C-alpha positions in Angstrom: -113.2 6.9 -43.4 -111.1 9.8 -42.1 -108.2 9.1 -39.8 -108.2 10.4 -36.2 -104.4 11.1 -36.4 -103.4 14.7 -36.9 -101.7 15.4 -40.2 -97.9 15.5 -40.0 -96.3 18.9 -40.5 -93.1 17.3 -41.7 -92.6 16.2 -45.4 -92.8 12.5 -46.0 -91.6 10.1 -48.7 -93.8 7.9 -50.8 -93.8 5.1 -48.2 -94.7 7.4 -45.3 -91.3 8.0 -43.6 -90.7 11.5 -42.1 -87.4 12.9 -40.7 -88.3 11.8 -37.1 -88.5 8.1 -38.1 -85.8 5.6 -37.4 -85.9 4.8 -41.2 -84.8 8.4 -42.1 -81.0 8.6 -42.7 -79.6 12.1 -42.4 -77.0 12.8 -45.0 -74.7 15.7 -43.9 -72.9 18.0 -46.3 -70.0 20.2 -45.1 -68.1 23.1 -46.6 -64.5 22.6 -47.6 -63.3 24.3 -44.3 -65.8 22.2 -42.3 -64.5 19.0 -43.9 -60.9 20.0 -43.1 -61.9 20.8 -39.5 -63.6 17.4 -39.2 -60.4 15.7 -40.5 -58.4 17.5 -37.8 -60.7 16.2 -35.1 -62.9 19.2 -34.6 -66.7 19.5 -34.5 -68.2 21.3 -37.5 -71.8 22.3 -38.3 -73.0 20.9 -41.6 -74.1 23.3 -44.4 -77.0 21.0 -45.4 -78.7 17.9 -44.2 -80.8 15.8 -46.5 -83.0 13.0 -45.3 -83.1 9.7 -47.3 -85.6 6.9 -46.6 -83.9 3.6 -45.9 -86.9 1.7 -47.4 -87.5 3.4 -50.7 -84.2 5.4 -51.1 -86.0 8.7 -51.8 -84.6 12.0 -50.5 -87.7 13.6 -49.1 -86.6 16.5 -46.9 -83.8 18.9 -46.4 -82.8 21.5 -43.8 -80.5 24.4 -44.2 -81.3 26.8 -41.3 -78.5 27.2 -38.7 -80.8 26.3 -35.9 -81.9 23.0 -37.4 -78.4 22.1 -38.6 -77.0 22.4 -35.0 -79.1 19.3 -34.1 -77.0 17.2 -36.6 -73.5 18.0 -35.4 -71.4 14.8 -35.2 
């Protein structure tokens, strides 16, 4: 029987978690200068964000565009 839910446009892991879920852990990567800037107390934009599922441990999505990365500034 088909589901009435619209298909998700976001990639999902094998247990069904997508990047908007509470179970998706964003793992940020920074350039060398970005890391130094963070250590000095600044705010740096990550160079890559990978999403890991907390249930199954799978990395299932990644973002690299500047627009998306700005949402993950710490």
